[in-house]
TIPA-477611 format. One record per residue (C-alpha): x, y negated, z; residue in one letter. Coordinates in steps of 0.05 Angstrom, whole numbers, padded with zeros to 5 digits, always signed. Example, Ala and Ser with C-alpha at 12.3 -4.5 7.8 and 13.67 -1.06 7.14 Angstrom:
BEGIN
+00246+00090+00156A;+00273+00021+00143S;
***
This chain:
BEGIN
+00001+03646+00420M;-00023+03608+00358A;+00029+03573+00317S;+00035+03498+00320S;-00013+03466+00271P;+00043+03424+00242T;+00093+03481+00231T;+00090+03526+00169P;+00090+03598+00192I;+00104+03640+00131N;+00140+03608+00073L;+00212+03581+00074P;+00239+03526+00032T;+00258+03559-00034P;+00330+03566-00055T;+00353+03553-00126A;+00352+03595-00167P;+00292+03634-00142A;+00303+03708-00127D;+00239+03732-00162V;+00192+03696-00209Y;+00153+03704-00273V;+00190+03667-00328R;+00145+03682-00387H;+00075+03709-00400L;+00052+03735-00467S;-00020+03758-00481L;-00052+03790-00542V;-00127+03800-00542D;-00132+03794-00467F;-00198+03765-00444R;-00210+03700-00483S;-00141+03697-00514Y;-00126+03724-00584P;-00054+03705-00569Q;-00019+03659-00521V;+00051+03647-00495E;+00065+03611-00430V;+00135+03594-00403A;+00136+03587-00327F;+00187+03558-00280D;+00203+03577-00208A;+00170+03534-00156G;+00099+03508-00163T;+00058+03512-00228T;-00012+03483-00232V;-00061+03505-00286L;-00116+03453-00295I;-00179+03465-00336G;-00254+03466-00332P;-00292+03530-00313N;-00290+03579-00371G;-00228+03549-00403A;-00186+03611-00389G;-00140+03590-00332K;-00161+03647-00287T;-00149+03696-00344N;-00076+03677-00343L;-00065+03693-00269V;-00109+03755-00276E;-00060+03779-00329A;+00000+03768-00284I;-00035+03804-00228S;-00053+03862-00274Y;+00021+03875-00289V;+00035+03876-00214A;-00024+03919-00193T;-00053+03952-00256L;-00120+03925-00235G;-00163+03862-00236S;-00187+03822-00177H;-00250+03805-00216R;-00275+03870-00248V;-00272+03943-00230A;-00258+03970-00301T;-00210+03952-00357D;-00262+03943-00412A;-00278+03870-00397P;-00204+03852-00401L;-00201+03867-00476V;-00224+03810-00521R;-00290+03824-00556H;-00278+03859-00622G;-00207+03882-00605A;-00187+03954-00591E;-00135+03939-00538L;-00101+03883-00501A;-00027+03872-00488V;+00003+03836-00428V;+00078+03822-00427R;+00115+03788-00371T;+00188+03770-00366A;+00206+03777-00292V;+00269+03747-00264V;+00298+03783-00204R;+00365+03764-00175D;+00382+03725-00238S;+00369+03786-00283R;+00309+03789-00329E;+00263+03849-00337L;+00208+03856-00389L;+00145+03890-00364V;+00091+03907-00415E;+00023+03940-00407V;-00025+03960-00463E;-00097+03962-00438I;-00136+04014-00478C;-00208+04024-00453P;-00231+04095-00463G;-00160+04120-00472R;-00097+04124-00430A;-00062+04057-00420N;+00011+04052-00440R;+00068+04014-00410A;+00140+03994-00422R;+00194+03975-00373L;+00254+03939-00401G;+00229+03954-00471R;+00230+04029-00457S;+00164+04068-00454P;+00147+04100-00387V;+00109+04165-00380S;+00055+04135-00336R;+00035+04062-00328P;+00042+04065-00253R;+00117+04072-00262E;+00119+03996-00273V;+00091+03983-00203L;+00142+03949-00160G;+00174+03910-00217A;+00132+03850-00197L;+00096+03839-00131R;+00041+03788-00123I;-00006+03761-00070V;-00068+03730-00100L;-00121+03691-00062F;-00186+03678-00099A;-00259+03660-00082P;-00275+03734-00087E;-00234+03745-00024D;-00291+03720+00019L;-00318+03791+00009A;-00260+03817+00051L;-00295+03786+00111V;-00368+03788+00092K;-00371+03846+00043G;-00375+03921+00047D;-00321+03966+00076P;-00298+03985+00006S;-00270+03914-00002E;-00227+03921+00059R;-00205+03992+00041R;-00182+03965-00027R;-00144+03909+00008F;-00106+03959+00050L;-00092+04006-00007D;-00069+03952-00055D;-00021+03926-00002L;+00004+03997+00011L;+00019+04005-00063V;+00054+03937-00066A;+00099+03957-00009R;+00110+04029-00033S;+00089+04044-00104P;+00087+04120-00090R;+00020+04108-00055Y;-00010+04095-00124A;-00002+04170-00136G;-00029+04188-00067V;-00089+04144-00079R;-00102+04172-00149A;-00095+04244-00124D;-00143+04231-00066Y;-00195+04200-00112D;-00190+04258-00160R;-00199+04310-00105V;-00257+04271-00075L;-00293+04268-00141K;-00286+04343-00152Q;-00306+04359-00081R;-00368+04314-00085N;-00389+04348-00149A;-00384+04416-00115L;-00423+04393-00054L;-00477+04362-00097K;-00486+04427-00137T;-00486+04470-00074A;-00535+04423-00040G;-00583+04425-00098A;-00579+04501-00100A;-00594+04505-00025R;-00655+04461-00031R;-00679+04506-00087A;-00674+04566-00041G;-00608+04594-00067A;-00545+04601-00027S;-00500+04557-00071G;-00430+04575-00093D;-00380+04548-00042L;-00323+04596-00057R;-00276+04540-00078T;-00295+04491-00023L;-00239+04514+00023D;-00188+04499-00031A;-00216+04429-00042W;-00216+04418+00033D;-00142+04434+00034G;-00127+04384-00021H;-00170+04331+00013L;-00135+04342+00079V;-00066+04338+00048H;-00076+04274+00008H;-00124+04243+00059G;-00074+04251+00116A;-00020+04218+00074E;-00065+04159+00056L;-00092+04152+00127L;-00023+04152+00158A;-00001+04097+00110G;-00062+04055+00127R;-00053+04063+00202L;+00020+04043+00199E;+00001+03983+00155L;-00052+03959+00204V;-00002+03961+00260E;+00047+03918+00220L;-00007+03869+00198L;-00041+03859+00266R;+00006+03806+00295P;+00015+03772+00227L;-00060+03764+00216V;-00069+03732+00285D;-00010+03686+00273K;-00035+03665+00204A;-00106+03654+00229Y;-00081+03609+00284G;-00042+03569+00233A;-00098+03562+00183V;-00150+03545+00236S;-00101+03502+00275Q;-00107+03544+00337G;-00183+03550+00337A;-00190+03622+00362G;-00156+03688+00353S;-00163+03742+00300A;-00153+03816+00308S;-00157+03877+00263I;-00169+03950+00279D;-00177+04012+00237Y;-00242+04051+00244R;-00233+04122+00219A;-00286+04174+00203S;-00251+04220+00253L;-00267+04225+00328P;-00206+04194+00360D;-00154+04235+00321P;-00095+04201+00353L;-00111+04203+00427G;-00135+04131+00431G;-00077+04099+00394T;-00056+04094+00322D;+00017+04079+00337R;+00065+04127+00307G;+00011+04166+00271A;+00037+04235+00251E;+00012+04264+00186R;+00006+04334+00216D;-00038+04307+00272T;-00082+04271+00222L;-00086+04332+00177A;-00108+04376+00236T;-00161+04325+00256A;-00186+04319+00184L;-00191+04395+00176Q;-00229+04403+00242A;-00278+04348+00225E;-00291+04377+00155L;-00306+04444+00186E;-00352+04413+00238R;-00393+04374+00187R;-00393+04423+00130R;-00467+04440+00137G;-00485+04366+00137E;-00442+04352+00077E;-00474+04408+00037V;-00544+04385+00056D;-00529+04314+00034R;-00485+04333-00025G;-00429+04285-00009V;-00363+04282+00029S;-00374+04249+00096L;-00303+04255+00124V;-00239+04222+00099G;-00206+04154+00085P;-00261+04136+00036H;-00309+04130+00095R;-00264+04086+00138D;-00265+04011+00151D;-00218+03955+00172L;-00253+03920+00229V;-00241+03845+00231L;-00256+03808+00296S;-00255+03736+00320L;-00245+03737+00394G;-00293+03791+00421P;-00341+03788+00362L;-00339+03822+00293P;-00324+03771+00239A;-00375+03803+00193R;-00442+03774+00213G;-00415+03726+00265F;-00362+03684+00229A;-00383+03616+00201S;-00369+03601+00129H;-00306+03562+00148G;-00283+03616+00196E;-00293+03669+00142A;-00250+03629+00093W;-00196+03621+00147S;-00197+03696+00160Y;-00192+03713+00086A;-00133+03665+00080L;-00101+03696+00141A;-00105+03766+00110L;-00070+03742+00047R;-00017+03701+00083L;-00003+03760+00129A;+00005+03804+00067S;+00054+03754+00039Y;+00094+03753+00104D;+00097+03828+00106L;+00120+03835+00033L;+00174+03783+00045R;+00198+03820+00106A;+00206+03882+00062D;+00254+03843+00018G;+00241+03802-00045G;+00192+03745-00054E;+00123+03761-00082P;+00092+03712-00131V;+00037+03674-00095L;-00026+03656-00134V;-00083+03611-00110L;-00139+03620-00160D;-00189+03562-00155D;-00190+03563-00079V;-00178+03491-00060F;-00246+03469-00085A;-00277+03520-00036E;-00242+03492+00025L;-00257+03432+00068D;-00206+03377+00072S;-00172+03402+00135G;-00163+03474+00110R;-00142+03448+00042R;-00084+03408+00069H;-00065+03461+00120R;-00060+03513+00065L;-00017+03466+00024A;+00031+03460+00083E;+00035+03535+00091L;+00048+03554+00018V;+00089+03496-00007G;+00155+03532+00002G;+00138+03594-00040A;+00191+03613-00091E;+00137+03617-00144Q;+00068+03589-00131L;+00015+03588-00186V;-00048+03548-00174I;-00111+03542-00216T;-00160+03485-00208A;-00216+03452-00247A;-00191+03381-00236V;-00125+03352-00211P;-00159+03322-00151A;-00173+03392-00123D;-00098+03404-00113V;-00066+03371-00052P;-00014+03319-00071S;+00038+03357-00030A;+00038+03412-00082L;+00074+03379-00139T;+00106+03417-00196G;+00097+03436-00268V;+00027+03425-00296R;-00009+03459-00354F;-00075+03436-00383D;-00119+03495-00404V;-00174+03478-00454T;-00211+03520-00505D;-00160+03576-00502G;-00100+03530-00510E;-00047+03523-00456V;-00007+03458-00460R;+00049+03436-00414R;+00039+03365-00391V;
***
């Protein structure tokens, strides 16, 4: 049943002091900023400034510390100010009244470096979990209307936010996939040239793909099960009861779990992956690419009986994207500890009804950071600290 359109579904009234929030952000040579310092408070913060002034760069930096990635670009190079060799992002994170400094050096072409509590860590991904964030931005419309890769990234990012060890699983799987694809491409080219192709190491790469792929697939399937009721609940709230939303996981395996993905066992998934790799080996060699595994899967979004992609209106697609992020927020809160919630220039994209409905839903976040071009874009219900961002300067009003 959809939630009442007048009752917030996700976010409680904050307590004071907040359990988790970003108290301070310091940037050096990040995007447009040679250097900037911003002191945040718990509760709502609104960053106001024209397009190109640098307000999105600030929330992108916060998000980078939490995820080690950008919601705007796929590589790190654009994050470093033109002419600089590296960028530095420092955040002071307050958790249960204790402060933790999290610092990341972004070094395109070299290994990034990180510090946690002023002490260097051996790998940047060791800072994951110090800060959790849910960010909604105009780019999120691609979750509904874009390619499957957008939805796979959504699932994997949320997996890592809930359990940072999945960052290693994800990295290992991507490494194996790259190596396996290179072998298949070489073997396929040799076969087309009339040679047999050297496939002696393919069995070993299959074993690695099965091991890491089953781990990643099991995590995704469990996550989808947890998200399913939360997405429908959030969509009902955002759309004020106008329809139902459902999500399902579409794997590249032929029904590996006997028609259900509940209680997915890694051994069962590994067996199914291995069998499908063996069945399609000839096709993979011919095409020179891996056709089986989590990298070929999709998260299917539906509105009622119809797929959202291709059938959802513009307003329905926005509601669905919002529902995915609100459901993520709900799930992370249920795990313990409040994520920082960021709304990056989204109110201008919403009609009046969705704008005010979203304001009702997020107004109780322990830390809510909003960016907007003009004050009028932000609903009056979301009052709090305001910063004006102009020409690379950030000034508290």
